[in-house]
PyMOL commands that place a pseudoatom at each C-alpha (Angstrom):
pseudoatom trace, name=CA, resn=MET, resi=1, chain=A, elem=C, hetatm=0, pos=[15.357, -1.166, -19.703]
pseudoatom trace, name=CA, resn=THR, resi=2, chain=A, elem=C, hetatm=0, pos=[15.490, -4.342, -17.704]
pseudoatom trace, name=CA, resn=TRP, resi=3, chain=A, elem=C, hetatm=0, pos=[12.507, -6.184, -16.240]
pseudoatom trace, name=CA, resn=GLN, resi=4, chain=A, elem=C, hetatm=0, pos=[13.837, -5.604, -12.744]
pseudoatom trace, name=CA, resn=GLU, resi=5, chain=A, elem=C, hetatm=0, pos=[13.130, -1.895, -13.162]
pseudoatom trace, name=CA, resn=ARG, resi=6, chain=A, elem=C, hetatm=0, pos=[9.440, -2.476, -13.891]
pseudoatom trace, name=CA, resn=ILE, resi=7, chain=A, elem=C, hetatm=0, pos=[8.437, -5.670, -12.047]
pseudoatom trace, name=CA, resn=THR, resi=8, chain=A, elem=C, hetatm=0, pos=[8.067, -5.939, -8.263]
pseudoatom trace, name=CA, resn=VAL, resi=9, chain=A, elem=C, hetatm=0, pos=[7.113, -8.625, -5.764]
pseudoatom trace, name=CA, resn=ASP, resi=10, chain=A, elem=C, hetatm=0, pos=[5.683, -7.336, -2.489]
pseudoatom trace, name=CA, resn=PRO, resi=11, chain=A, elem=C, hetatm=0, pos=[4.052, -9.722, -0.024]
pseudoatom trace, name=CA, resn=THR, resi=12, chain=A, elem=C, hetatm=0, pos=[1.541, -6.989, 0.834]
pseudoatom trace, name=CA, resn=ILE, resi=13, chain=A, elem=C, hetatm=0, pos=[0.414, -6.475, -2.760]
pseudoatom trace, name=CA, resn=CYS, resi=14, chain=A, elem=C, hetatm=0, pos=[-1.544, -9.165, -4.688]
pseudoatom trace, name=CA, resn=HIS, resi=15, chain=A, elem=C, hetatm=0, pos=[-0.453, -11.839, -2.267]
pseudoatom trace, name=CA, resn=GLY, resi=16, chain=A, elem=C, hetatm=0, pos=[3.174, -11.498, -3.301]
pseudoatom trace, name=CA, resn=LYS, resi=17, chain=A, elem=C, hetatm=0, pos=[2.580, -12.211, -6.949]
pseudoatom trace, name=CA, resn=ALA, resi=18, chain=A, elem=C, hetatm=0, pos=[4.808, -10.391, -9.499]
pseudoatom trace, name=CA, resn=CYS, resi=19, chain=A, elem=C, hetatm=0, pos=[3.211, -7.133, -10.543]
pseudoatom trace, name=CA, resn=ILE, resi=20, chain=A, elem=C, hetatm=0, pos=[4.023, -4.163, -12.758]
pseudoatom trace, name=CA, resn=LYS, resi=21, chain=A, elem=C, hetatm=0, pos=[5.711, -1.644, -10.368]
pseudoatom trace, name=CA, resn=GLY, resi=22, chain=A, elem=C, hetatm=0, pos=[3.357, 0.954, -8.971]
pseudoatom trace, name=CA, resn=THR, resi=23, chain=A, elem=C, hetatm=0, pos=[0.249, -0.995, -9.937]
pseudoatom trace, name=CA, resn=ARG, resi=24, chain=A, elem=C, hetatm=0, pos=[-1.715, -4.055, -8.886]
pseudoatom trace, name=CA, resn=VAL, resi=25, chain=A, elem=C, hetatm=0, pos=[-1.537, -5.464, -12.398]
pseudoatom trace, name=CA, resn=MET, resi=26, chain=A, elem=C, hetatm=0, pos=[-0.041, -8.956, -12.079]
pseudoatom trace, name=CA, resn=VAL, resi=27, chain=A, elem=C, hetatm=0, pos=[2.468, -10.161, -14.663]
pseudoatom trace, name=CA, resn=SER, resi=28, chain=A, elem=C, hetatm=0, pos=[0.322, -13.237, -15.159]
pseudoatom trace, name=CA, resn=VAL, resi=29, chain=A, elem=C, hetatm=0, pos=[-2.581, -10.995, -16.257]
pseudoatom trace, name=CA, resn=VAL, resi=30, chain=A, elem=C, hetatm=0, pos=[-0.419, -9.313, -18.865]
pseudoatom trace, name=CA, resn=LEU, resi=31, chain=A, elem=C, hetatm=0, pos=[0.771, -12.717, -20.087]
pseudoatom trace, name=CA, resn=ASP, resi=32, chain=A, elem=C, hetatm=0, pos=[-2.735, -14.184, -20.186]
pseudoatom trace, name=CA, resn=ASN, resi=33, chain=A, elem=C, hetatm=0, pos=[-3.832, -11.295, -22.362]
pseudoatom trace, name=CA, resn=LEU, resi=34, chain=A, elem=C, hetatm=0, pos=[-0.934, -11.752, -24.679]
pseudoatom trace, name=CA, resn=ALA, resi=35, chain=A, elem=C, hetatm=0, pos=[-1.688, -15.447, -24.968]
pseudoatom trace, name=CA, resn=ALA, resi=36, chain=A, elem=C, hetatm=0, pos=[-5.287, -14.548, -25.801]
pseudoatom trace, name=CA, resn=GLY, resi=37, chain=A, elem=C, hetatm=0, pos=[-4.030, -12.572, -28.770]
pseudoatom trace, name=CA, resn=GLU, resi=38, chain=A, elem=C, hetatm=0, pos=[-4.138, -9.060, -27.404]
pseudoatom trace, name=CA, resn=THR, resi=39, chain=A, elem=C, hetatm=0, pos=[-1.421, -6.699, -28.586]
pseudoatom trace, name=CA, resn=ALA, resi=40, chain=A, elem=C, hetatm=0, pos=[0.988, -4.924, -26.217]
pseudoatom trace, name=CA, resn=GLU, resi=41, chain=A, elem=C, hetatm=0, pos=[-0.693, -1.660, -27.126]
pseudoatom trace, name=CA, resn=GLU, resi=42, chain=A, elem=C, hetatm=0, pos=[-4.172, -2.975, -26.287]
pseudoatom trace, name=CA, resn=ILE, resi=43, chain=A, elem=C, hetatm=0, pos=[-3.032, -4.346, -22.991]
pseudoatom trace, name=CA, resn=ALA, resi=44, chain=A, elem=C, hetatm=0, pos=[-1.184, -1.181, -22.111]
pseudoatom trace, name=CA, resn=LYS, resi=45, chain=A, elem=C, hetatm=0, pos=[-4.269, 0.905, -22.845]
pseudoatom trace, name=CA, resn=SER, resi=46, chain=A, elem=C, hetatm=0, pos=[-6.633, -1.456, -21.003]
pseudoatom trace, name=CA, resn=TYR, resi=47, chain=A, elem=C, hetatm=0, pos=[-4.581, -1.553, -17.825]
pseudoatom trace, name=CA, resn=HIS, resi=48, chain=A, elem=C, hetatm=0, pos=[-3.087, 1.989, -17.932]
pseudoatom trace, name=CA, resn=LEU, resi=49, chain=A, elem=C, hetatm=0, pos=[0.438, 0.588, -18.515]
pseudoatom trace, name=CA, resn=THR, resi=50, chain=A, elem=C, hetatm=0, pos=[3.165, 1.416, -21.016]
pseudoatom trace, name=CA, resn=THR, resi=51, chain=A, elem=C, hetatm=0, pos=[4.269, -0.955, -23.731]
pseudoatom trace, name=CA, resn=GLU, resi=52, chain=A, elem=C, hetatm=0, pos=[7.630, -1.104, -21.893]
pseudoatom trace, name=CA, resn=ASP, resi=53, chain=A, elem=C, hetatm=0, pos=[5.716, -2.529, -18.892]
pseudoatom trace, name=CA, resn=VAL, resi=54, chain=A, elem=C, hetatm=0, pos=[4.294, -5.253, -21.147]
pseudoatom trace, name=CA, resn=GLN, resi=55, chain=A, elem=C, hetatm=0, pos=[7.766, -5.930, -22.564]
pseudoatom trace, name=CA, resn=ALA, resi=56, chain=A, elem=C, hetatm=0, pos=[9.098, -6.234, -19.030]
pseudoatom trace, name=CA, resn=ALA, resi=57, chain=A, elem=C, hetatm=0, pos=[6.462, -8.820, -18.202]
pseudoatom trace, name=CA, resn=ILE, resi=58, chain=A, elem=C, hetatm=0, pos=[7.544, -10.883, -21.233]
pseudoatom trace, name=CA, resn=ALA, resi=59, chain=A, elem=C, hetatm=0, pos=[11.233, -10.530, -20.189]
pseudoatom trace, name=CA, resn=TYR, resi=60, chain=A, elem=C, hetatm=0, pos=[10.317, -11.606, -16.615]
pseudoatom trace, name=CA, resn=ALA, resi=61, chain=A, elem=C, hetatm=0, pos=[8.514, -14.687, -17.993]
pseudoatom trace, name=CA, resn=ALA, resi=62, chain=A, elem=C, hetatm=0, pos=[11.470, -15.534, -20.181]
pseudoatom trace, name=CA, resn=GLU, resi=63, chain=A, elem=C, hetatm=0, pos=[13.742, -15.364, -17.102]
pseudoatom trace, name=CA, resn=LEU, resi=64, chain=A, elem=C, hetatm=0, pos=[11.497, -17.742, -15.253]
pseudoatom trace, name=CA, resn=ALA, resi=65, chain=A, elem=C, hetatm=0, pos=[11.401, -20.135, -18.214]
pseudoatom trace, name=CA, resn=ARG, resi=66, chain=A, elem=C, hetatm=0, pos=[15.231, -20.288, -18.159]
pseudoatom trace, name=CA, resn=GLU, resi=67, chain=A, elem=C, hetatm=0, pos=[15.234, -21.085, -14.467]
pseudoatom trace, name=CA, resn=ARG, resi=68, chain=A, elem=C, hetatm=0, pos=[12.763, -23.977, -14.477]
pseudoatom trace, name=CA, resn=PHE, resi=69, chain=A, elem=C, hetatm=0, pos=[10.721, -26.211, -16.693]
pseudoatom trace, name=CA, resn=VAL, resi=70, chain=A, elem=C, hetatm=0, pos=[7.326, -27.786, -16.657]
pseudoatom trace, name=CA, resn=PRO, resi=71, chain=A, elem=C, hetatm=0, pos=[7.498, -31.401, -17.696]
pseudoatom trace, name=CA, resn=LEU, resi=72, chain=A, elem=C, hetatm=0, pos=[5.395, -32.124, -20.737]
pseudoatom trace, name=CA, resn=GLY, resi=73, chain=A, elem=C, hetatm=0, pos=[3.486, -35.401, -21.112]
pseudoatom trace, name=CA, resn=MET, resi=74, chain=A, elem=C, hetatm=0, pos=[5.025, -38.046, -23.361]
pseudoatom trace, name=CA, resn=VAL, resi=75, chain=A, elem=C, hetatm=0, pos=[3.293, -38.267, -26.725]
for i in range(1, 75): cmd.bond("trace and resi %d" % i, "trace and resi %d" % (i + 1))
show_as sticks, trace
zoom trace
């Protein structure tokens, strides 16, 4: 499985934000839930996704992180 098989960007769906294919569940929503401590299984059940969809969202985020960075403040 690659994230490209499960993630889509369509300007007519969710204002062009990355979503799980065939849904209106944005990748950012999946990631926010993971960051809040939800498990992949809990997220999948809540949003009617598969755990593979959640894994694809993580892989998509990892790809984005490789492509750009957000500068952190100097400590």
